[in-house]
C-alpha positions as CSV (number, residue, x, y, z in Angstrom):
1,M,-81.2,64.3,-10.4
2,E,-79.4,62.5,-13.1
3,L,-77.0,65.6,-13.4
4,K,-76.2,65.4,-9.6
5,R,-75.6,61.7,-9.8
6,A,-73.2,62.2,-12.8
7,T,-71.4,65.0,-11.1
8,L,-70.9,62.9,-7.9
9,L,-69.6,60.0,-10.0
10,L,-67.2,62.3,-11.8
11,L,-66.0,63.7,-8.5
12,L,-65.4,60.2,-7.1
13,L,-63.4,59.2,-10.2
14,L,-61.2,62.4,-9.8
15,L,-60.5,61.7,-6.2
16,S,-59.6,58.1,-7.0
17,H,-57.2,59.3,-9.7
18,L,-55.5,61.8,-7.4
19,A,-55.1,59.1,-4.8
20,L,-53.4,56.8,-7.3
21,L,-51.0,59.6,-8.4
22,G,-50.0,60.1,-4.8
23,L,-49.3,56.5,-4.3
24,A,-47.3,56.4,-7.5
25,Q,-45.2,59.3,-6.4
26,D,-44.5,57.8,-2.9
27,K,-43.9,54.3,-4.2
28,P,-40.3,54.7,-5.6
29,E,-39.0,56.0,-2.3
30,S,-40.9,53.3,-0.4
31,D,-39.9,50.6,-2.8
32,G,-36.3,51.7,-2.7
33,E,-36.2,51.3,1.1
34,E,-37.9,47.9,0.9
35,V,-35.4,46.7,-1.7
36,E,-32.5,47.9,0.4
37,D,-33.9,46.2,3.4
38,E,-34.3,43.0,1.4
39,E,-30.7,43.2,0.2
40,E,-29.5,43.8,3.7
41,E,-31.5,40.9,4.9
42,E,-30.1,38.6,2.2
43,D,-26.5,39.8,3.0
44,F,-27.2,39.1,6.6
45,D,-28.5,35.7,5.8
46,D,-25.3,34.9,3.8
47,D,-23.2,35.9,6.7
48,D,-25.4,33.8,8.9
49,D,-24.8,30.8,6.6
50,A,-21.0,31.4,6.7
51,D,-21.1,31.9,10.5
52,D,-23.2,28.7,10.8
53,D,-20.5,26.8,8.9
54,K,-17.8,28.0,11.2
55,S,-19.8,28.0,14.4
56,V,-19.0,25.2,16.8
57,K,-22.0,23.3,18.2
58,E,-21.9,21.4,21.5
59,E,-23.3,17.9,22.2
60,N,-23.3,16.8,25.8
61,G,-20.3,19.0,26.6
62,V,-18.3,17.9,23.6
63,L,-17.7,20.4,20.7
64,V,-18.6,19.2,17.2
65,L,-15.7,20.0,14.8
66,T,-16.0,19.9,11.0
67,D,-13.9,20.6,8.0
68,A,-15.3,24.1,7.9
69,N,-14.8,25.2,11.6
70,F,-11.7,23.2,12.6
71,D,-8.9,25.6,11.7
72,S,-10.6,28.7,13.0
73,F,-11.5,27.0,16.3
74,I,-8.0,25.5,16.9
75,E,-5.8,28.4,15.9
76,D,-6.1,30.4,19.1
77,K,-6.2,27.5,21.5
78,D,-3.2,26.3,23.5
79,V,-4.5,22.7,23.9
80,V,-7.5,20.9,22.4
81,L,-8.4,17.2,22.7
82,V,-10.1,15.8,19.6
83,E,-11.6,12.4,19.0
84,F,-12.0,11.2,15.4
85,Y,-14.9,8.7,15.4
86,A,-17.3,6.8,13.1
87,P,-21.0,6.7,14.0
88,W,-21.2,2.9,13.4
89,C,-18.0,2.1,15.4
90,G,-18.8,0.0,18.5
91,H,-15.7,1.1,20.4
92,C,-16.7,4.8,19.8
93,K,-20.2,4.2,21.1
94,Q,-18.9,2.4,24.1
95,F,-16.6,5.2,25.0
96,A,-19.0,8.1,24.3
97,T,-20.1,8.5,28.0
98,E,-16.5,8.4,29.3
99,Y,-15.5,11.0,26.7
100,E,-18.3,13.3,27.8
101,K,-17.0,12.9,31.4
102,I,-13.5,13.8,30.1
103,A,-15.0,17.0,28.5
104,S,-16.8,17.9,31.7
105,E,-13.7,17.5,33.8
106,L,-11.4,19.4,31.4
107,K,-14.0,22.2,31.3
108,E,-13.3,22.7,35.0
109,N,-9.6,22.7,34.5
110,D,-7.6,25.9,35.2
111,P,-7.5,27.1,32.4
112,P,-10.3,25.1,30.8
113,I,-9.2,22.7,28.0
114,P,-11.7,22.3,25.1
115,V,-12.7,18.8,24.1
116,G,-14.0,18.1,20.6
117,K,-15.0,15.3,18.2
118,A,-15.1,15.0,14.5
119,D,-17.1,12.4,12.4
120,A,-14.3,11.0,10.3
121,T,-16.8,9.5,7.9
122,T,-18.3,12.8,6.9
123,E,-15.4,15.2,7.6
124,S,-13.1,13.5,5.2
125,G,-10.8,16.4,4.8
126,L,-9.8,16.3,8.5
127,A,-9.6,12.5,8.5
128,S,-7.2,12.5,5.5
129,R,-5.2,15.5,6.8
130,F,-4.5,13.7,10.1
131,D,-4.1,10.2,8.7
132,V,-7.1,8.8,10.6
133,S,-7.3,5.1,9.7
134,G,-9.0,3.6,12.7
135,Y,-11.7,4.5,15.2
136,P,-11.6,6.1,17.7
137,T,-8.4,8.0,17.0
138,F,-7.4,10.6,19.7
139,K,-5.2,13.6,18.9
140,I,-4.1,16.3,21.3
141,F,-3.4,19.6,19.5
142,K,-0.8,21.8,21.1
143,K,-0.8,25.3,19.6
144,G,-2.4,23.9,16.5
145,Q,0.1,21.0,16.1
146,P,-1.2,17.4,16.4
147,V,0.3,15.1,19.0
148,D,-0.7,11.4,18.6
149,Y,-2.3,9.8,21.6
150,D,-1.5,6.1,21.8
151,G,-2.2,5.3,25.4
152,G,-5.0,3.4,27.0
153,R,-8.7,4.2,26.3
154,T,-9.6,5.1,29.9
155,K,-10.7,8.4,31.3
156,D,-7.8,8.7,33.7
157,E,-5.1,7.9,31.2
158,I,-6.4,10.4,28.6
159,L,-6.8,13.1,31.2
160,S,-3.3,12.5,32.5
161,K,-1.8,12.8,29.0
162,V,-3.8,15.9,28.1
163,K,-2.8,17.7,31.4
164,E,0.9,16.7,30.8
165,I,0.9,18.3,27.3
166,A,-1.0,21.4,28.7
167,A,1.8,22.1,31.1
168,P,3.6,25.4,30.1
169,D,7.0,23.8,30.0
170,W,5.9,20.8,27.9
171,A,7.9,20.2,24.7
172,P,7.6,17.3,22.2
173,P,10.2,14.6,22.9
174,P,13.3,14.6,20.6
175,E,13.1,12.4,17.6
176,V,14.5,8.9,18.2
177,T,15.0,8.1,14.5
178,I,18.6,8.7,13.6
179,T,19.2,11.1,10.6
180,L,21.9,9.8,8.4
181,T,24.0,11.7,5.9
182,S,27.0,10.8,3.8
183,S,29.2,12.1,6.6
184,N,27.9,9.8,9.4
185,F,26.4,6.9,7.4
186,A,29.4,4.5,7.5
187,E,30.3,5.4,11.1
188,I,26.8,4.4,12.4
189,V,25.7,1.7,10.0
190,D,29.0,-0.2,9.8
191,E,29.2,-0.4,13.6
192,A,25.6,-1.6,14.2
193,D,24.9,-5.3,14.7
194,I,21.5,-4.5,13.1
195,I,19.9,-1.3,12.0
196,L,16.9,-0.4,9.8
197,V,17.3,2.5,7.4
198,E,14.5,4.3,5.5
199,F,15.4,6.1,2.3
200,Y,12.7,8.7,1.8
201,A,11.8,11.8,-0.2
202,P,10.3,14.8,1.7
203,W,7.5,15.2,-0.9
204,C,6.5,11.5,-1.0
205,G,3.0,10.9,0.4
206,H,3.8,7.3,1.3
207,C,6.8,8.5,3.3
208,K,4.7,11.1,5.1
209,K,2.3,8.3,6.1
210,L,5.0,6.0,7.3
211,A,6.9,8.7,9.3
212,P,4.8,8.7,12.5
213,E,4.6,4.9,12.5
214,Y,8.4,4.6,11.9
215,E,9.2,7.1,14.7
216,K,6.9,5.3,17.2
217,A,8.6,2.0,16.3
218,A,12.0,3.7,16.8
219,Q,10.8,4.8,20.3
220,D,9.6,1.3,21.2
221,L,12.8,-0.4,19.9
222,S,15.0,2.1,21.7
223,K,13.6,0.9,25.1
224,R,14.6,-2.8,24.6
225,P,17.4,-4.2,26.8
226,V,19.5,-4.2,23.7
227,P,18.2,-1.3,21.7
228,I,17.6,-1.7,17.9
229,P,18.2,1.6,16.1
230,L,16.1,2.9,13.2
231,A,17.4,5.6,10.9
232,K,16.4,7.6,7.8
233,V,18.1,9.1,4.8
234,D,16.7,11.9,2.7
235,A,17.4,10.3,-0.7
236,T,16.8,13.5,-2.6
237,T,19.8,15.2,-1.0
238,E,22.0,12.1,-0.3
239,S,21.8,10.9,-3.9
240,E,25.1,9.1,-3.8
241,L,23.9,6.9,-0.9
242,A,20.6,6.3,-2.7
243,S,22.4,5.3,-5.8
244,K,24.8,3.0,-3.9
245,Y,22.0,1.0,-2.4
246,Q,19.8,1.0,-5.6
247,V,17.0,3.1,-4.2
248,S,14.5,3.6,-7.1
249,G,11.3,4.4,-5.2
250,Y,10.1,5.9,-1.9
251,P,10.1,4.9,0.8
252,T,12.7,2.1,0.4
253,L,13.7,0.3,3.6
254,K,17.0,-1.6,4.0
255,L,18.2,-3.7,6.9
256,F,21.9,-3.6,7.6
257,R,24.0,-6.0,9.6
258,K,27.5,-4.6,10.3
259,G,27.2,-2.5,7.1
260,K,26.0,-5.3,4.9
261,A,22.6,-4.4,3.3
262,F,19.6,-6.8,3.1
263,E,16.2,-6.3,1.7
264,Y,13.5,-5.4,4.2
265,N,10.3,-7.4,3.5
266,G,8.5,-6.8,6.8
267,P,5.4,-4.8,7.8
268,R,5.3,-1.0,7.7
269,D,3.2,-0.2,10.7
270,R,4.5,0.5,14.2
271,Y,3.8,-2.8,15.8
272,G,4.7,-4.8,12.7
273,I,8.1,-3.1,12.5
274,V,8.8,-3.7,16.2
275,E,7.9,-7.3,16.0
276,H,9.8,-8.0,12.8
277,M,12.9,-6.2,13.9
278,A,12.9,-7.9,17.3
279,E,12.8,-11.2,15.4
280,Q,15.5,-10.1,13.0
281,A,17.8,-9.1,15.9
282,G,17.9,-12.6,17.4
283,P,20.0,-15.4,16.1
284,P,19.3,-16.3,12.4
285,S,18.8,-20.0,13.3
286,K,16.7,-21.4,16.2
287,H,18.4,-24.0,18.4
288,I,16.2,-27.1,18.4
289,Q,16.7,-29.1,21.6
290,T,14.2,-32.0,21.6
291,L,12.9,-34.6,19.1
292,K,9.3,-33.6,20.0
293,Q,9.9,-30.2,18.4
294,V,10.9,-31.8,15.1
295,Q,8.0,-34.2,15.2
296,E,5.6,-31.2,15.7
297,F,7.1,-29.4,12.7
298,L,6.5,-32.5,10.6
299,K,3.0,-33.1,11.8
300,D,1.5,-29.6,11.9
301,G,3.9,-27.4,9.9
302,D,2.8,-25.6,6.7
303,D,6.3,-24.6,5.4
304,V,9.6,-26.2,4.6
305,I,11.8,-27.3,7.5
306,V,15.4,-26.3,7.3
307,L,17.6,-28.0,9.9
308,A,21.4,-28.3,10.2
309,F,23.3,-30.7,12.5
310,F,26.5,-29.9,14.3
311,N,28.6,-31.2,17.2
312,G,28.6,-27.7,18.7
313,E,29.0,-24.0,18.0
314,Q,32.7,-24.4,17.6
315,D,32.3,-26.3,14.4
316,P,33.6,-24.2,11.5
317,E,30.6,-25.2,9.4
318,Y,28.3,-23.8,12.0
319,Q,29.4,-20.2,11.4
320,I,29.2,-20.7,7.6
321,Y,25.6,-21.8,8.1
322,Q,24.8,-18.9,10.3
323,D,26.1,-16.4,7.7
324,A,23.9,-18.0,5.0
325,C,20.9,-17.9,7.3
326,N,21.4,-14.2,7.9
327,S,21.1,-13.6,4.1
328,L,17.9,-15.6,3.8
329,R,16.2,-15.1,7.2
330,E,13.6,-12.7,5.7
331,D,12.2,-15.6,3.7
332,Y,12.8,-18.8,5.7
333,K,12.9,-20.1,9.2
334,F,16.1,-21.8,10.1
335,Q,16.9,-24.3,12.8
336,H,20.0,-26.2,14.0
337,T,20.6,-28.8,16.6
338,F,23.4,-30.6,18.5
339,N,21.0,-33.3,19.7
340,V,22.1,-36.9,19.0
341,E,18.5,-38.3,19.3
342,I,17.2,-36.0,16.6
343,R,20.2,-37.0,14.4
344,N,19.5,-40.7,14.8
345,F,15.8,-40.2,14.2
346,L,16.5,-38.6,10.8
347,N,19.5,-40.8,10.1
348,T,21.8,-37.8,9.6
349,A,25.4,-36.9,10.7
350,P,27.1,-33.7,12.0
351,G,27.8,-31.2,9.2
352,Q,24.7,-32.0,7.3
353,L,21.9,-29.6,6.3
354,V,18.5,-31.2,5.6
355,M,15.3,-29.8,4.1
356,M,12.0,-31.6,4.7
357,Q,8.4,-30.8,3.8
358,P,5.7,-31.2,6.5
359,E,3.6,-34.4,6.2
360,R,0.7,-32.6,4.5
361,F,2.9,-31.8,1.5
362,Q,4.8,-35.1,1.2
363,S,4.1,-37.5,-1.7
364,K,5.4,-40.7,-3.3
365,Y,6.7,-38.7,-6.3
366,E,9.4,-36.7,-4.4
367,P,12.1,-37.4,-1.8
368,K,11.1,-36.9,1.9
369,M,14.4,-35.2,2.6
370,H,17.1,-33.2,0.7
371,T,20.6,-33.3,2.1
372,L,23.7,-31.0,1.7
373,S,27.0,-31.9,3.4
374,L,28.6,-28.8,4.8
375,K,32.4,-28.4,4.9
376,D,34.5,-25.6,6.1
377,T,35.1,-24.7,2.5
378,T,31.4,-24.7,1.5
379,A,30.5,-21.3,-0.1
380,E,27.6,-19.3,1.3
381,S,26.2,-19.1,-2.2
382,E,26.1,-23.0,-2.4
383,I,24.0,-23.1,0.8
384,K,21.6,-20.4,-0.6
385,E,21.2,-22.2,-3.9
386,F,20.4,-25.5,-2.1
387,I,17.8,-23.8,0.1
388,T,16.0,-21.9,-2.7
389,N,16.0,-25.0,-5.1
390,N,14.4,-27.3,-2.5
391,A,12.0,-24.8,-0.7
392,L,8.9,-26.0,-2.5
393,P,7.1,-29.3,-2.5
394,L,6.0,-30.8,-5.8
395,V,2.5,-29.2,-5.2
396,G,2.5,-26.6,-2.4
397,H,-0.1,-24.3,-0.9
398,R,0.1,-20.8,-2.5
399,K,-1.2,-18.2,0.0
400,Q,-1.2,-14.4,0.2
401,S,1.4,-14.7,2.9
402,N,3.9,-16.8,0.8
403,D,3.0,-15.7,-2.7
404,V,5.9,-13.3,-3.3
405,K,8.5,-15.3,-1.4
406,R,7.7,-18.8,-2.7
407,Y,5.8,-18.6,-5.9
408,S,7.6,-16.1,-8.1
409,R,9.1,-18.7,-10.4
410,R,7.3,-19.1,-13.8
411,P,5.5,-20.8,-15.5
412,L,3.2,-21.3,-12.5
413,V,0.2,-23.7,-12.6
414,V,-2.4,-22.9,-10.0
415,V,-5.5,-25.0,-9.1
416,Y,-8.2,-23.2,-7.2
417,Y,-10.8,-24.8,-4.9
418,G,-11.8,-24.7,-1.2
419,I,-8.7,-25.6,0.8
420,D,-8.8,-26.6,4.4
421,F,-6.1,-28.8,6.1
422,S,-8.0,-29.1,9.4
423,F,-9.0,-32.5,10.5
424,D,-12.6,-32.4,9.1
425,Y,-11.7,-31.2,5.6
426,R,-8.2,-32.4,4.9
427,I,-9.4,-35.6,3.0
428,A,-11.3,-33.5,0.5
429,T,-8.3,-31.0,0.2
430,Q,-5.9,-33.8,-0.4
431,Y,-8.2,-35.6,-2.9
432,W,-7.9,-32.8,-5.4
433,R,-4.2,-32.2,-4.6
434,K,-3.4,-35.8,-5.5
435,K,-4.9,-35.3,-8.9
436,V,-2.6,-32.3,-9.4
437,L,0.4,-34.3,-8.2
438,K,-0.1,-36.8,-11.0
439,V,0.4,-34.1,-13.5
440,A,3.1,-32.1,-11.7
441,K,5.5,-35.0,-11.6
442,D,5.7,-35.0,-15.4
443,F,6.5,-31.3,-15.7
444,P,9.4,-30.5,-13.4
445,E,10.2,-27.3,-15.3
446,Y,6.9,-25.8,-14.0
447,T,5.8,-24.8,-10.5
448,F,2.5,-26.3,-9.4
449,A,0.4,-25.1,-6.5
450,I,-3.1,-25.2,-5.0
451,A,-4.8,-22.0,-3.8
452,D,-8.0,-21.3,-1.9
453,E,-10.6,-19.8,-4.2
454,E,-11.7,-17.3,-1.6
455,D,-8.2,-16.1,-0.9
456,Y,-7.8,-15.4,-4.6
457,S,-11.3,-14.3,-5.5
458,S,-10.1,-11.1,-7.3
459,E,-7.5,-13.1,-9.3
460,M,-10.2,-15.6,-10.4
461,I,-12.4,-12.7,-11.5
462,D,-9.5,-11.4,-13.6
463,L,-9.1,-14.9,-15.1
464,G,-12.8,-15.1,-15.9
465,L,-13.1,-18.2,-13.6
466,A,-15.2,-16.7,-10.8
467,E,-18.5,-17.7,-12.5
468,S,-17.3,-20.9,-14.2
469,G,-19.7,-23.0,-12.2
470,E,-17.0,-25.5,-11.4
471,D,-15.8,-26.6,-8.0
472,V,-12.2,-26.7,-9.2
473,N,-10.5,-24.3,-11.6
474,A,-7.0,-23.9,-13.0
475,A,-4.8,-21.2,-14.5
476,I,-1.2,-20.8,-15.8
477,F,1.0,-17.7,-15.4
478,D,3.9,-17.5,-17.8
479,A,7.3,-15.8,-17.5
480,G,6.2,-12.9,-19.7
481,G,3.3,-11.9,-17.4
482,K,0.6,-13.5,-19.5
483,K,-2.1,-15.6,-17.9
484,Y,-4.3,-18.4,-19.1
485,G,-7.5,-19.8,-17.6
486,M,-8.6,-23.3,-18.2
487,E,-12.0,-23.7,-19.9
488,P,-14.7,-24.8,-17.5
489,D,-14.8,-28.6,-17.4
490,E,-15.1,-31.3,-14.8
491,F,-11.7,-31.3,-13.2
492,D,-9.5,-34.3,-13.4
493,S,-5.8,-35.2,-13.8
494,E,-6.3,-35.6,-17.5
495,T,-8.1,-32.3,-18.1
496,L,-5.3,-30.5,-16.2
497,R,-2.7,-32.4,-18.3
498,E,-4.4,-31.4,-21.5
499,F,-4.4,-27.8,-20.4
500,V,-0.7,-27.8,-19.5
501,I,0.2,-29.5,-22.8
502,A,-1.8,-27.0,-24.8
503,F,0.1,-24.2,-23.0
504,K,3.4,-25.9,-23.7
505,K,2.6,-26.1,-27.4
506,G,1.5,-22.4,-27.5
507,K,-2.1,-23.2,-28.3
508,L,-3.7,-21.1,-25.5
509,T,-4.9,-17.6,-25.9
510,P,-3.8,-15.3,-23.0
511,I,-6.4,-13.5,-20.9
512,V,-5.9,-9.7,-20.7
513,K,-7.8,-7.7,-18.1
514,S,-8.9,-4.6,-19.9
515,Q,-11.2,-1.6,-19.6
516,P,-13.5,-1.1,-22.7
517,V,-11.7,0.3,-25.7
518,P,-12.5,4.1,-25.8
519,K,-15.0,5.0,-28.5
520,K,-13.2,8.4,-28.9
521,N,-9.5,8.7,-28.3
522,K,-8.6,11.9,-30.0
523,G,-7.3,13.9,-27.0
524,P,-3.7,15.0,-26.7
525,V,-3.1,12.2,-24.2
526,K,-4.0,8.8,-25.8
527,I,-5.9,6.4,-23.5
528,V,-4.4,2.9,-23.5
529,V,-6.2,-0.2,-22.2
530,G,-5.2,-3.8,-21.9
531,K,-6.7,-4.7,-25.3
532,T,-5.0,-1.8,-27.1
533,F,-1.5,-1.9,-25.5
534,G,0.0,-3.8,-28.4
535,E,-1.7,-1.6,-31.0
536,I,-0.6,1.7,-29.5
537,V,2.5,1.2,-27.3
538,M,4.1,-1.5,-29.4
539,D,3.5,0.3,-32.7
540,K,7.0,0.1,-34.3
541,K,6.3,3.2,-36.4
542,K,5.9,5.5,-33.5
543,D,7.8,6.5,-30.3
544,V,5.5,6.3,-27.3
545,L,5.7,7.9,-23.9
546,I,3.4,5.9,-21.6
547,E,2.4,6.7,-18.0
548,F,1.1,3.9,-15.8
549,Y,-1.1,5.5,-13.1
550,A,-3.6,4.6,-10.4
551,P,-6.8,6.7,-10.0
552,W,-6.3,7.0,-6.2
553,C,-2.6,8.1,-6.5
554,G,-1.9,11.6,-5.3
555,H,1.3,11.9,-7.3
556,C,-0.5,10.9,-10.4
557,K,-3.2,13.5,-9.9
558,S,-0.5,16.2,-9.4
559,L,1.2,15.0,-12.6
560,E,-2.0,15.1,-14.7
561,P,-2.0,18.8,-15.7
562,V,1.8,18.7,-16.5
563,Y,1.3,15.5,-18.5
564,L,-1.5,17.1,-20.5
565,D,0.7,20.2,-21.2
566,L,3.4,17.8,-22.4
567,A,1.0,16.1,-24.8
568,K,-0.3,19.4,-26.1
569,K,3.3,20.5,-26.7
570,Y,4.0,17.5,-29.0
571,K,0.4,17.2,-30.5
572,N,1.7,17.9,-34.0
573,E,4.5,15.3,-33.9
574,K,3.2,12.4,-36.1
575,N,5.9,10.0,-34.9
576,L,5.3,10.6,-31.2
577,I,2.4,9.5,-28.9
578,I,1.9,10.6,-25.3
579,A,-0.2,8.0,-23.6
580,K,-1.4,6.8,-20.2
581,M,-2.9,3.7,-18.8
582,D,-4.8,2.9,-15.6
583,A,-2.6,0.0,-14.4
584,T,-5.1,-0.9,-11.7
585,A,-7.9,-1.7,-14.2
586,N,-5.8,-3.1,-17.1
587,D,-3.1,-5.8,-17.5
588,I,0.2,-4.7,-19.0
589,P,0.7,-7.5,-21.5
590,N,4.5,-7.1,-21.7
591,D,6.7,-7.9,-18.7
592,K,9.3,-5.3,-19.8
593,Y,6.9,-2.6,-18.7
594,K,6.5,-3.1,-15.0
595,A,4.6,-0.7,-12.8
596,Q,5.5,-1.4,-9.2
597,G,4.7,2.1,-8.1
598,F,2.7,5.0,-9.4
599,P,3.2,6.9,-11.5
600,T,5.6,4.9,-13.6
601,I,6.7,6.4,-17.0
602,Y,8.4,4.6,-19.9
603,F,9.6,5.8,-23.2
604,A,9.1,3.0,-25.9
605,P,11.4,3.8,-28.9
606,S,10.0,2.9,-32.3
607,N,13.0,0.8,-33.1
608,N,13.3,-1.1,-29.7
609,K,9.9,-1.7,-28.1
610,D,11.1,-4.6,-25.9
611,N,13.7,-2.3,-24.2
612,P,11.7,0.7,-22.9
613,I,13.5,3.5,-21.1
614,K,12.2,4.2,-17.6
615,Y,11.9,7.8,-16.4
616,D,13.6,7.6,-13.0
617,K,14.1,11.2,-12.1
618,N,12.4,12.9,-9.2
619,D,11.5,16.0,-11.2
620,R,8.2,15.7,-13.0
621,D,7.8,19.2,-14.4
622,L,7.2,20.0,-18.0
623,E,10.8,21.0,-18.7
624,S,12.3,17.8,-17.3
625,L,9.8,15.5,-19.1
626,S,10.3,17.4,-22.3
627,K,14.1,16.9,-22.0
628,F,13.6,13.2,-21.5
629,V,11.3,12.9,-24.5
630,E,13.6,14.8,-26.8
631,E,16.7,12.9,-25.6
632,H,15.2,9.6,-26.7
633,A,12.8,10.4,-29.5
634,S,13.8,9.3,-33.0
635,K,12.5,12.6,-34.6
636,I,11.3,15.8,-33.1
637,S,10.7,19.0,-35.0
638,R,12.4,22.2,-34.0
639,I,9.0,23.9,-33.5
640,S,8.1,21.4,-30.7
641,K,11.5,21.9,-29.1
642,D,11.1,25.6,-29.0
643,E,7.6,25.4,-27.5
644,L,7.9,26.0,-23.7
């Protein structure tokens, strides 16, 4: 019995072993097929992911376009309407239903016209590529090329424009902006009563951004009863013209009147350009016909009043005045009158030019009126000097809108508080201004101003005054670019006087906005911050090439690898430093080094630090920068020169 049981057990073990062997032999083939299937499935999944990225989904009849699927979708379409929107935008939400109706109607068109939308807040590549800066923005793509839509936001208007562009014979309208070269510049510009000229570089990002706005402005201005032409010059090919008109950055806009150039200080958007040029095309001086107009200027005005008196337009002094006004009309508003009542009210005579401050800025410490007697021999320069010298009251209101035009003279003393000249708050505003007046009268060599603390909140942060805890704060800006903040104290005329006297005696320590000093600074390109500018850049033992950049600047980013290669090339030169500084986060403590655009590059010679040499060439390649360095360096080894 026991033998039978043992034999049966042995037989079962043998069968089990054989079964295991069979499985082991079959498994490789089976496993191989399973692995292959898994690999195929994984590959298929990857393809699915890629296809998912490029697939175009549909929401209520509108196609959803993304950075990933946009190009592949657009490339084979004749016409596509695209809305760039923001999910939080109220106008976009309001128009959503109408846009879906547009999509539905264009779907029934013969042939159908696809309608898409792109979330500009998430599809940042598309938004940047097509210069989307507001919501909603509509663009019609004709054979892949964008056509701006600037019509009304109604279903019918959009449908009409899309169908117009979809027509087989449609072609973009010819460019209205005039292209100028050395061969036609004088002929066109010298004959124009007024013309705006843009000097640009084809590679310049700011120029590319301005281009569509500039062209739209040109179209609008060409439709006026008396058209105002806009023109452009490629400054990289027309270098002689660029040099003649002192073009040092791009884009540079110049306003010409019968060939005479004036600085353009107006806006750089379509409607701003149109409005500004329309104003500039009119007479430089406004004809004032009633006494009431003058009384309103005095009562409610917030800027200097410039008013000239004549018997009539035939007076020789009248034309001299008009010519002077043309030279300064970007900065001031000019008036003239032939009215005897106004003349008697102000106790003036024909041939006199007067300047008055509105009532809010008048004080007992300054004359209410400045007068210049005009003659037919009066030089235009004399009129300009009179106007610029008397443009400011003893203590004026510094604002973002007048900062550059009115408050460029230094030293500048600024007092910050809540400013409001409306009826309810003007007493408080004038209370503090009168305290400033008591000091300003004793320092005529300085410019004094009040400024609203909210308008200049970032400036107050830079000055260290934002958290002072005081209702009124003060600062001084000197001619060298240095700035000084008044120590927090209860504001009064005497505390301000002490602050100004301390500045005059050189007892104040300037405030320098600076990033933290780098703990490690051993890379090929030395990092300079506000606190180390003097130590590194102004080191008289070393030549220094310094780049001032902005983190957001595309040109700076393009230059970065080239600049690094330049630094590596000269890394063994003990007498030469290649450095860079974020000019948006740090003050430049020397006014000889001005960064008005980015990137700005200077060479600071070891023997002449206060006269840096600006790199003003368009080429920013390694060879050009190397040539610039070696041309001005005090000592460069032959090895560095040969390393290219």
